C-alpha positions as CSV (number, residue, x, y, z in Angstrom):
1,M,75.0,100.5,102.0
2,S,78.1,98.6,103.2
3,E,81.4,100.4,103.5
4,S,82.8,98.6,100.5
5,E,79.7,99.5,98.5
6,L,80.0,103.2,99.5
7,E,83.6,103.2,98.5
8,Q,82.8,101.7,95.1
9,L,80.1,104.3,94.6
10,G,82.6,107.0,95.5
11,I,85.0,105.7,92.9
12,N,82.3,105.6,90.3
13,V,81.3,109.1,91.1
14,I,84.9,110.2,90.4
15,R,84.6,108.5,87.1
16,G,81.3,110.3,86.4
17,L,82.9,113.7,87.1
18,A,85.8,112.7,84.9
19,M,83.4,112.3,82.0
20,D,81.1,115.2,82.8
21,A,83.5,118.1,83.1
22,P,85.4,117.5,79.8
23,Q,82.1,116.8,78.1
24,K,80.6,120.1,79.2
25,A,83.8,121.9,78.2
26,N,84.1,119.9,75.0
27,S,87.8,119.7,75.9
28,G,89.9,117.6,78.2
29,H,91.5,114.3,79.0
30,V,89.0,111.7,80.3
31,G,90.5,108.3,80.2
32,T,93.4,108.5,82.6
33,A,91.2,110.0,85.3
34,M,88.6,107.3,84.9
35,A,91.2,104.5,85.1
36,L,93.0,105.9,88.1
37,A,89.9,106.8,90.2
38,P,90.5,103.9,92.6
39,L,94.1,105.0,93.1
40,A,92.9,108.5,93.9
41,H,90.3,107.2,96.3
42,V,92.9,105.2,98.2
43,L,95.3,108.1,98.4
44,W,92.8,110.6,99.6
45,T,90.8,108.4,102.0
46,R,93.3,105.9,103.3
47,V,96.9,107.0,102.8
48,M,97.7,110.7,102.5
49,N,98.0,112.9,105.5
50,Y,96.4,116.3,104.9
51,D,93.9,118.7,106.3
52,A,91.3,120.1,103.9
53,G,90.7,123.0,106.2
54,E,94.4,124.1,106.0
55,P,95.5,122.8,102.6
56,E,98.9,124.7,102.8
57,W,99.9,122.9,106.1
58,P,103.6,122.5,105.7
59,D,103.8,118.9,107.1
60,R,101.1,117.5,104.8
61,D,101.9,114.8,102.3
62,R,102.5,116.2,98.8
63,F,100.7,115.0,95.7
64,I,102.2,115.6,92.2
65,L,100.1,114.9,89.1
66,S,103.0,114.8,86.7
67,C,100.6,113.8,84.0
68,G,98.8,117.1,84.4
69,H,96.5,116.5,81.5
70,A,94.5,114.3,83.9
71,S,93.7,117.4,86.0
72,I,90.0,116.6,86.3
73,L,91.0,113.7,88.6
74,L,92.8,116.1,90.9
75,Y,90.0,118.7,90.8
76,S,87.4,116.1,91.6
77,M,89.4,115.0,94.7
78,L,89.8,118.5,95.9
79,H,86.1,119.2,95.6
80,L,85.1,115.9,97.2
81,S,87.5,116.2,100.1
82,G,86.5,119.8,100.8
83,I,89.4,121.9,99.5
84,E,88.0,125.0,97.9
85,L,86.5,123.7,94.7
86,T,82.7,123.6,94.3
87,I,80.6,121.8,91.8
88,D,80.3,125.0,89.9
89,D,84.1,125.2,89.7
90,L,84.0,121.7,88.1
91,K,81.4,122.8,85.7
92,A,83.7,125.7,84.7
93,F,86.5,123.3,83.8
94,R,88.9,124.8,81.2
95,Q,86.9,128.0,81.0
96,F,88.4,131.6,81.2
97,G,89.0,132.7,84.8
98,S,88.0,129.4,86.4
99,K,89.8,127.7,89.3
100,T,89.9,124.6,87.1
101,P,92.3,125.3,84.2
102,G,93.3,122.7,81.7
103,H,96.4,121.7,83.8
104,P,96.9,122.2,87.5
105,E,98.5,125.5,88.7
106,I,99.9,126.0,92.2
107,H,98.7,129.2,93.9
108,H,95.9,129.4,91.4
109,T,93.8,126.8,93.1
110,Q,94.1,125.7,96.7
111,G,95.3,122.1,97.2
112,I,97.5,122.1,94.1
113,D,101.1,121.4,95.2
114,V,102.8,121.7,91.7
115,T,102.1,123.3,88.4
116,T,102.2,120.5,85.9
117,G,101.4,119.8,82.3
118,P,104.7,119.7,80.3
119,L,105.5,116.1,80.8
120,G,108.4,114.9,83.0
121,Q,108.5,118.1,85.1
122,G,106.6,116.5,88.0
123,V,109.2,113.8,88.2
124,G,111.9,116.5,88.7
125,N,109.7,118.5,91.1
126,G,109.1,115.4,93.2
127,T,112.8,114.8,93.4
128,G,113.2,118.4,94.7
129,M,110.4,118.0,97.2
130,A,111.9,114.9,98.6
131,I,115.2,116.6,99.0
132,A,113.6,119.5,100.8
133,E,111.5,117.2,103.1
134,R,114.6,115.2,104.0
135,M,116.7,118.3,104.7
136,M,114.1,119.8,107.0
137,R,113.6,116.5,108.8
138,A,117.3,116.1,109.3
139,R,117.7,119.7,110.5
140,F,114.6,120.1,112.8
141,G,113.5,116.6,113.5
142,P,110.5,114.5,112.6
143,D,108.3,116.5,115.0
144,I,108.5,119.3,112.5
145,N,108.9,117.5,109.2
146,D,107.5,114.0,108.7
147,H,105.7,113.4,105.4
148,Y,105.8,111.8,102.0
149,T,105.8,113.0,98.3
150,F,103.5,111.0,96.0
151,V,104.0,111.4,92.2
152,L,101.6,110.0,89.6
153,C,103.3,109.7,86.2
154,S,102.6,108.4,82.7
155,D,104.5,106.9,79.9
156,G,104.9,110.4,78.5
157,D,106.6,111.5,81.7
158,L,109.1,108.6,81.4
159,Q,109.8,109.3,77.8
160,E,110.8,112.9,78.4
161,G,114.6,113.2,79.0
162,I,114.1,115.1,82.2
163,S,112.7,112.0,83.9
164,H,116.1,110.3,83.3
165,E,118.0,113.1,84.9
166,A,115.7,113.4,87.9
167,A,115.3,109.7,88.5
168,S,119.0,109.2,88.3
169,L,119.6,112.0,90.9
170,A,116.9,110.7,93.2
171,G,118.3,107.2,93.1
172,H,121.8,108.4,93.7
173,L,120.7,110.4,96.7
174,G,118.6,107.6,98.2
175,L,115.5,109.7,98.5
176,G,113.2,107.6,100.6
177,R,109.6,109.0,101.1
178,L,109.4,109.6,97.4
179,V,106.8,107.3,96.0
180,M,105.9,107.3,92.3
181,V,103.1,105.4,90.6
182,Y,103.7,104.8,86.9
183,D,100.4,104.5,85.1
184,D,101.4,101.9,82.5
185,N,98.3,102.1,80.3
186,H,100.1,101.4,77.0
187,I,98.3,104.2,75.2
188,S,99.5,107.5,73.8
189,I,97.9,110.0,71.4
190,D,99.5,108.5,68.4
191,G,98.4,105.0,69.3
192,P,99.8,102.1,71.4
193,T,103.0,103.2,73.2
194,E,104.7,100.3,71.5
195,L,104.9,102.5,68.4
196,S,107.8,104.3,70.0
197,F,108.3,103.1,73.6
198,T,109.5,99.6,74.4
199,D,111.8,100.4,77.4
200,D,111.7,98.1,80.4
201,S,110.9,100.9,82.8
202,A,111.1,98.7,85.9
203,Q,114.6,97.7,85.0
204,R,115.6,101.2,84.2
205,F,114.5,102.5,87.6
206,E,116.1,99.5,89.4
207,A,119.3,100.5,87.7
208,Y,118.9,104.0,89.0
209,G,118.7,102.6,92.5
210,W,115.0,102.7,93.1
211,D,112.8,100.2,94.9
212,V,110.5,98.9,92.2
213,A,107.2,96.9,92.5
214,Q,105.3,95.7,89.5
215,I,101.7,95.1,90.7
216,G,100.1,94.3,87.3
217,E,96.4,94.5,86.7
218,A,95.5,96.1,90.0
219,A,94.0,99.4,89.0
220,N,90.6,98.4,90.4
221,D,91.8,96.6,93.5
222,T,91.9,99.1,96.3
223,E,93.4,96.6,98.8
224,V,96.4,95.9,96.5
225,L,96.8,99.6,95.8
226,E,96.9,100.5,99.5
227,T,99.2,97.6,100.4
228,S,101.6,98.6,97.6
229,L,101.6,102.2,98.6
230,R,102.2,101.4,102.3
231,R,105.0,99.0,101.4
232,A,106.7,101.7,99.3
233,M,106.3,104.2,102.1
234,S,108.2,101.8,104.4
235,V,111.3,102.0,102.2
236,E,113.5,104.7,103.8
237,D,116.8,104.4,101.9
238,K,115.7,104.7,98.3
239,P,112.8,106.2,96.2
240,S,110.1,103.8,95.2
241,L,108.3,103.1,91.9
242,I,105.0,101.3,91.6
243,V,104.3,100.0,88.1
244,L,100.5,99.8,87.7
245,R,98.9,98.4,84.6
246,S,95.7,100.3,84.0
247,H,93.2,100.5,81.1
248,I,92.6,104.0,80.0
249,G,88.9,105.0,79.8
250,W,87.7,101.9,81.8
251,P,84.9,100.8,81.8
252,S,83.8,102.7,78.6
253,P,82.7,99.9,76.2
254,N,83.9,101.8,73.0
255,K,86.8,104.0,74.3
256,V,88.7,101.8,76.7
257,D,92.3,101.1,75.6
258,T,92.1,103.5,72.7
259,P,93.9,106.8,71.9
260,A,90.5,108.4,71.8
261,A,90.2,108.0,75.6
262,H,93.4,110.0,76.0
263,G,92.7,113.4,74.6
264,E,89.0,113.4,73.4
265,V,85.7,113.8,75.1
266,F,83.5,110.7,75.0
267,G,80.4,112.2,73.5
268,E,76.9,112.1,75.1
269,D,76.1,108.5,74.0
270,E,79.3,107.0,75.3
271,V,78.9,108.9,78.6
272,R,75.3,107.6,79.0
273,I,76.3,104.0,78.3
274,T,79.3,104.2,80.6
275,K,77.2,105.7,83.4
276,E,74.8,102.8,83.0
277,L,77.6,100.3,83.5
278,L,78.8,102.2,86.6
279,G,75.3,102.4,88.1
280,L,75.1,106.2,87.9
281,P,72.0,108.1,86.9
282,T,72.2,108.8,83.2
283,D,70.0,111.9,83.4
284,K,72.3,113.8,85.9
285,Q,75.6,115.5,85.3
286,F,78.1,116.2,88.1
287,Y,76.3,113.7,90.3
288,V,77.6,113.5,93.9
289,P,75.2,111.9,96.3
290,S,75.3,113.2,99.9
291,E,76.6,110.0,101.4
292,V,79.6,110.0,99.0
293,L,80.3,113.6,99.7
294,E,80.3,113.0,103.5
295,M,82.6,110.1,103.1
296,Y,85.2,112.2,101.3
297,R,84.7,115.3,103.5
298,A,85.3,113.1,106.6
299,A,88.6,112.0,105.0
300,G,89.4,115.6,104.4
301,R,89.0,116.4,108.1
302,R,91.0,113.4,109.3
303,G,94.3,115.4,109.5
304,T,92.9,118.4,111.5
305,E,94.1,117.3,114.9
306,K,97.5,116.2,113.6
307,R,97.9,119.7,112.0
308,K,97.0,121.4,115.3
309,A,99.4,119.3,117.2
310,W,102.1,120.1,114.6
311,T,101.5,123.8,115.0
312,A,101.9,123.6,118.7
313,R,105.2,121.7,118.4
314,K,106.5,124.2,115.8
315,E,105.7,127.2,118.0
316,A,107.4,125.6,121.0
317,H,110.5,124.5,119.0
318,A,113.8,126.1,120.1
319,A,114.5,127.0,116.5
320,S,111.1,128.3,115.7
321,D,112.4,131.5,114.1
322,E,114.7,129.5,111.8
323,I,111.9,127.2,111.0
324,E,109.6,130.1,110.0
325,A,112.3,131.7,107.9
326,C,113.0,128.4,106.1
327,L,109.3,127.8,105.5
328,A,108.8,131.3,104.2
329,G,112.0,131.0,102.0
330,R,113.3,134.2,103.6
331,G,116.2,135.4,105.7
332,L,116.1,136.2,109.4
333,T,115.4,139.9,110.3
334,G,118.3,142.0,109.1
335,W,119.9,139.1,107.2
336,H,121.3,141.3,104.5
337,T,123.6,143.3,106.8
338,K,125.9,140.3,106.6
339,L,126.5,140.8,102.9
340,P,130.0,141.9,101.9
341,A,130.9,145.3,100.5
342,F,133.7,145.4,98.0
343,E,136.5,147.9,97.7
344,T,136.5,150.3,94.8
345,G,139.1,149.4,92.2
346,K,139.4,145.8,93.3
347,K,139.0,143.4,90.3
348,L,137.0,140.2,90.6
349,A,134.5,138.3,88.5
350,T,130.9,138.6,89.6
351,R,130.7,134.8,89.8
352,V,133.4,135.1,92.5
353,A,131.4,137.8,94.2
354,I,128.3,135.7,94.4
355,N,130.2,133.0,96.2
356,D,131.3,135.6,98.8
357,C,127.7,136.7,99.2
358,I,126.3,133.1,99.5
359,N,128.8,132.1,102.1
360,S,128.4,135.3,104.1
361,V,124.7,134.6,104.9
362,L,124.5,130.9,105.5
363,D,123.6,131.6,109.1
364,T,121.1,134.4,108.5
365,V,119.3,132.7,105.5
366,P,118.9,129.3,107.2
367,G,117.1,127.7,104.2
368,L,119.8,128.6,101.7
369,V,121.1,125.6,99.8
370,A,123.4,125.8,96.8
371,G,124.7,123.6,94.1
372,G,125.7,123.4,90.5
373,A,125.4,121.2,87.4
374,D,128.9,119.8,87.8
375,L,130.1,123.4,87.9
376,T,129.8,124.2,91.6
377,G,133.2,125.9,91.9
378,N,133.0,127.5,88.4
379,T,129.7,129.1,89.1
380,G,130.4,130.4,92.6
381,T,127.9,128.0,94.3
382,K,130.5,126.1,96.4
383,L,129.7,126.4,100.1
384,K,132.6,126.8,102.6
385,G,133.1,126.0,106.2
386,N,134.0,122.9,108.3
387,D,130.3,122.3,109.1
388,I,129.2,122.3,105.5
389,K,128.2,118.9,104.2
390,A,127.1,117.6,100.8
391,Q,123.5,116.4,100.4
392,T,123.8,112.6,100.4
393,A,122.0,109.6,101.7
394,D,124.4,109.6,104.7
395,T,124.2,113.3,105.3
396,P,120.5,114.2,104.6
397,G,120.9,117.6,106.1
398,G,123.7,118.7,103.7
399,R,123.2,122.1,102.2
400,Q,125.6,121.6,99.3
401,I,124.0,119.8,96.4
402,Y,126.0,118.2,93.6
403,F,123.4,118.0,90.8
404,G,125.7,116.5,88.2
405,I,125.5,117.3,84.5
406,R,121.7,117.4,84.7
407,E,120.7,121.1,84.0
408,H,117.1,120.3,83.3
409,G,116.7,118.0,86.3
410,M,118.5,120.5,88.5
411,A,116.1,123.3,87.5
412,A,113.0,121.2,88.1
413,A,114.3,119.9,91.4
414,M,115.0,123.5,92.5
415,V,111.4,124.4,91.6
416,G,110.2,121.4,93.6
417,M,112.2,122.5,96.6
418,A,110.7,125.9,96.4
419,Y,107.2,124.5,96.1
420,H,107.8,122.4,99.1
421,G,109.1,125.1,101.3
422,G,112.0,125.0,103.8
423,T,114.7,126.0,101.3
424,V,116.0,128.9,99.3
425,P,117.6,127.0,96.4
426,I,120.4,128.6,94.3
427,G,121.8,126.5,91.4
428,G,124.5,127.3,88.9
429,T,125.6,126.5,85.4
430,F,127.0,128.4,82.4
431,F,124.5,130.8,80.9
432,V,124.5,129.1,77.5
433,F,123.3,126.0,79.2
434,S,120.2,127.8,80.6
435,D,118.8,126.5,77.3
436,Y,118.7,123.0,78.8
437,M,116.9,124.4,81.8
438,R,114.3,126.6,80.0
439,P,111.2,124.5,80.4
440,A,111.6,124.3,84.2
441,V,112.6,128.0,84.4
442,R,109.4,128.9,82.5
443,L,107.3,126.9,85.0
444,A,109.1,128.6,87.8
445,A,108.1,132.0,86.3
446,L,104.5,130.9,85.6
447,S,104.1,129.6,89.2
448,G,106.1,132.2,91.1
449,A,108.5,129.6,92.5
450,H,111.1,131.3,94.8
451,V,114.3,130.0,93.2
452,I,117.6,131.6,92.2
453,F,119.1,130.6,88.9
454,N,122.8,131.4,88.9
455,W,124.0,131.7,85.3
456,T,127.7,132.5,84.8
457,H,130.2,132.9,81.9
458,D,127.6,135.3,80.6
459,S,129.1,136.6,77.3
460,V,131.7,136.1,74.6
461,G,134.1,137.3,77.2
462,L,134.4,133.8,78.5
463,G,136.9,133.3,75.7
464,E,138.5,130.2,74.3
465,D,135.6,127.7,74.6
466,G,134.2,129.5,71.6
467,P,130.7,130.1,70.2
468,T,129.3,126.8,71.4
469,H,129.8,128.1,75.0
470,Q,129.4,131.8,74.4
471,P,125.8,133.0,75.1
472,V,124.5,135.6,72.7
473,E,120.7,135.3,72.5
474,Q,120.1,133.9,76.0
475,L,119.7,137.3,77.6
476,A,117.0,138.4,75.2
477,A,115.3,135.0,75.6
478,M,115.2,135.1,79.4
479,R,114.2,138.8,79.4
480,A,111.2,137.9,77.2
481,M,109.9,135.5,79.9
482,P,107.1,137.0,82.0
483,Q,107.6,137.1,85.8
484,L,111.2,136.1,85.7
485,N,113.6,138.6,87.4
486,V,116.7,138.8,85.3
487,I,119.6,140.8,86.8
488,R,123.0,141.3,85.2
489,P,125.2,143.2,87.7
490,A,128.0,145.4,86.7
491,D,130.4,144.5,89.5
492,A,130.8,142.8,92.9
493,N,128.7,145.4,94.8
494,E,125.9,145.2,92.3
495,T,126.1,141.5,92.7
496,A,125.5,141.7,96.4
497,H,122.5,144.0,95.8
498,A,121.2,141.6,93.2
499,F,121.5,138.6,95.6
500,R,119.7,140.6,98.3
501,I,116.9,141.3,95.8
502,A,116.7,137.7,94.7
503,V,116.3,136.4,98.3
504,D,113.7,139.0,99.3
505,L,111.6,139.1,96.1
506,D,108.8,136.6,95.4
507,G,109.2,134.5,92.4
508,P,112.3,133.3,90.5
509,T,115.4,135.3,89.7
510,G,118.1,134.7,87.1
511,L,121.5,136.2,88.1
512,V,123.7,136.6,85.0
513,L,127.3,136.8,86.0
514,S,130.7,137.2,84.4
515,R,133.6,134.7,84.1
516,Q,136.2,137.5,83.7
517,G,137.3,139.9,86.5
518,L,135.6,143.2,86.5
519,P,136.6,146.4,88.4
520,V,134.6,147.4,91.4
521,L,133.2,150.8,90.3
522,E,132.9,153.9,92.4
523,G,129.3,154.5,93.4
524,T,128.0,150.9,93.3
525,A,128.4,150.2,97.0
526,D,125.5,152.5,97.8
527,A,123.4,151.7,94.8
528,F,121.0,149.2,96.2
529,D,117.9,151.3,95.5
530,G,119.1,151.9,92.0
531,V,119.6,148.2,91.3
532,A,116.2,147.4,92.9
533,K,114.7,149.8,90.4
534,G,116.5,148.1,87.5
535,A,118.7,151.1,86.5
536,Y,120.3,154.2,87.9
537,V,122.7,157.0,87.0
538,L,126.1,155.8,87.8
539,R,128.0,158.8,86.3
540,E,126.4,162.1,85.6
541,A,127.4,164.4,82.8
542,T,129.6,167.4,83.7
543,G,128.3,170.9,83.4
544,G,124.7,170.4,82.6
545,A,122.3,168.1,80.8
546,P,123.9,165.2,79.0
547,D,124.5,165.3,75.2
548,V,124.4,161.5,75.2
549,V,123.5,158.7,77.5
550,L,125.5,155.4,77.6
551,V,123.6,152.5,79.0
552,G,125.5,149.4,79.9
553,T,124.8,146.1,81.7
554,G,127.2,143.7,83.4
555,S,130.7,143.6,82.2
556,E,130.1,146.5,79.7
557,V,129.3,149.1,82.4
558,N,133.0,149.7,83.1
559,I,133.6,150.1,79.4
560,C,130.9,152.9,79.4
561,V,132.6,154.6,82.3
562,D,135.9,154.6,80.5
563,A,134.3,155.8,77.3
564,R,132.6,158.7,79.2
565,E,136.0,160.0,80.3
566,Q,137.1,160.2,76.6
567,L,133.9,161.8,75.5
568,E,133.9,164.4,78.3
569,A,137.5,165.2,77.5
570,G,136.4,165.9,74.0
571,G,133.6,168.2,75.1
572,V,130.6,165.7,74.9
573,K,128.6,165.8,78.1
574,T,128.0,162.1,78.9
575,R,125.8,160.3,81.4
576,V,126.4,156.6,82.2
577,V,123.5,154.5,83.3
578,S,123.9,151.0,84.8
579,M,120.8,148.9,83.9
580,P,121.2,145.5,85.5
581,S,117.5,144.5,85.1
582,W,115.0,145.4,82.4
583,N,112.0,144.0,84.2
584,L,112.8,145.8,87.4
585,F,113.2,149.0,85.4
586,E,109.9,148.3,83.7
587,G,108.3,148.3,87.1
588,A,109.9,151.5,88.2
589,G,107.4,153.6,86.2
590,S,107.7,156.0,83.3
591,N,108.7,159.1,85.3
592,Y,111.7,157.3,86.8
593,Q,112.6,155.9,83.4
594,E,112.5,159.3,81.7
595,Q,114.5,160.7,84.6
596,V,117.3,158.1,84.3
597,L,117.5,157.9,80.5
598,G,116.7,161.5,79.6
599,R,114.3,160.4,76.9
600,A,111.8,163.2,77.6
601,A,114.5,165.7,76.6
602,G,115.3,163.8,73.5
603,T,118.7,162.9,74.6
604,P,120.2,160.1,72.4
605,V,120.9,156.8,74.1
606,L,123.5,154.2,73.2
607,S,123.2,150.8,74.6
608,V,126.4,148.7,75.2
609,E,125.9,145.0,75.9
610,A,127.8,141.9,74.8
611,A,124.7,140.2,73.5
612,T,122.2,140.5,70.8
613,S,120.6,143.9,70.3
614,F,117.1,142.3,70.2
615,G,114.8,144.3,72.5
616,W,117.1,147.2,73.1
617,A,115.1,149.5,70.7
618,K,112.7,150.1,73.6
619,W,115.5,151.8,75.7
620,A,118.1,153.0,73.2
621,D,118.5,154.6,69.8
622,A,121.7,152.8,68.8
623,H,123.5,149.7,70.0
624,V,126.9,148.3,70.5
625,A,125.9,144.6,70.5
626,I,126.6,141.2,69.0
627,D,124.0,140.0,66.5
628,H,126.0,137.0,65.5
629,F,127.7,134.1,67.2
630,G,131.1,134.4,68.9
631,A,134.6,133.1,68.2
632,S,137.2,131.1,70.0
633,A,140.0,133.2,71.4
634,P,141.0,134.7,74.7
635,G,138.1,136.7,76.1
636,E,139.8,140.1,75.9
637,T,140.6,139.4,72.3
638,V,137.0,138.4,71.4
639,L,135.6,141.5,73.2
640,K,138.0,143.8,71.4
641,E,137.4,142.2,68.0
642,F,133.7,142.6,68.4
643,G,133.9,146.3,69.4
644,F,133.6,146.2,73.2
645,T,136.3,148.8,73.9
646,P,136.0,152.3,75.2
647,E,137.3,153.6,71.8
648,N,134.6,151.9,69.8
649,V,131.9,153.1,72.2
650,V,133.2,156.6,71.8
651,D,133.1,156.3,68.0
652,Q,129.5,154.9,68.1
653,A,128.4,157.7,70.5
654,R,129.8,160.3,68.2
655,R,128.2,158.7,65.2
656,L,124.9,158.6,67.0
657,L,125.2,162.3,67.9
658,S,126.1,163.1,64.3
659,N,123.1,161.2,63.0
660,Q,120.8,163.0,65.5
661,R,122.0,166.4,64.4
662,S,121.7,165.7,60.7
């Protein structure tokens, strides 16, 4: 068998696997994987730099399957190249507990660089990866960082709004080494894409500042595919888009170029007929002849020596400790000792405190990068210092990122930066606009991406901008998201503790910070352990067990402290609990929870938070909350009108005690 014949057999084997796995599962997307088998073959055997024996090698090329529904294509390549997956794993496609879920999940399966599925996210992740790669290369040199990010996207990816945000940002920044292939197959689930999508995608990306190549009907031409990829890789000053016209489901005689090839299995008869056309045995499923497997396994071993040489260079590098900290997304040993402590009684917004925290540790958290969605100064994500530069095409090592008014694209790019490694990204916007970020935040939580979402202007206390800008339900919504650490600190010291937790914890953290100035409270400077457990006793009742417990978060904790003085003066023994994080408190265990809240003794608990009461029933018996939208007025006026005063908290606490006694 000639080399070209062996390659063609390998491509046809990929197509066979793309039919067999969904057929066995009776679920999955077949057609895209079949059409793009030659492209996958070229990437994995000729173009991409990787080592199957060490799939997490930091200087490998990255591959993003933004159209994650075509996951069987990626799983087939991982198996063939020797990265973890076995034939049995392919046979377990889309089954409970398998390594081959319906859409690719990073950390769930080796060799997966990005969790994809919701369309458009991979375009944003690719932008972030390209930023991280360029920053690391500028900072530590090409001996440490010298690779590419390849993205495979579909018409669905380009229809989603996030692709516009991400592509615009990537073009603005001139992100060379970002190579995206657009699978222009003209088919969606509803029918031909022309039903709803007649954009000129090539012109659109050219307008964004991308290098664009339209290569037409080349989906089966491996030479054209390789030449096009290598040409795109040679463009260093802008991202590249390759527009590839493919035929979904090719060469199936009855499914090609039909919506059925998108989201349906082919059926046994169509699989058999198509295998005959491909020259594959029709009586065998998951057929991989030994010569094909050896061809792909040899390609998988091709990067081993490069990886070993890279490891030696990294270990010998003068900045090896910084490199390791960047790659791990962590601070240097003892980094947190540089965090500021704030004087009791001083009044400042927690969004201001976070800025002090970020700027205090730029040297000790070397991967820290910060930015905002056109709100860099407003959200406390503005970096300071004469040596601080913005991330631009001319300053590729810049640690200040101006994301523009692209909240969704910002969030997805931050997730991509975290996936890539080398950075600890923190990005800011107003909390109400976290709604624009939510899909990317959810994927960060699902995948454990180490990012810090910096949400400010956290309540109706922001004032005159009114209910369109005043978050009410966002806290409950973000708290409901599994695996997302949500922390709403009471003052500047709690903010420093929360930032330390966010840097050190695995996974994403959402910091929820105030616009208005808040007094630094006595006792918070030494409260790191309490914040890390999610809640702690800030003020204990005088003279014995408390009659009532006031639980506050964020800007309402100081209201609870003031209310306690009035209650105690009236003979009501009152404990104040600061609860900056529900999920951390959940993890502290029932014994600690009972100790802090006094629930075991039946002590009534009143929660005080300028947000919806939704969810508070788990922790409190009554609530001072906002179960309606806000109003436009000065922040202090709005808070007062809605009952966020010590006097109203006292009244509600007394009412709670009265109800308990009756």
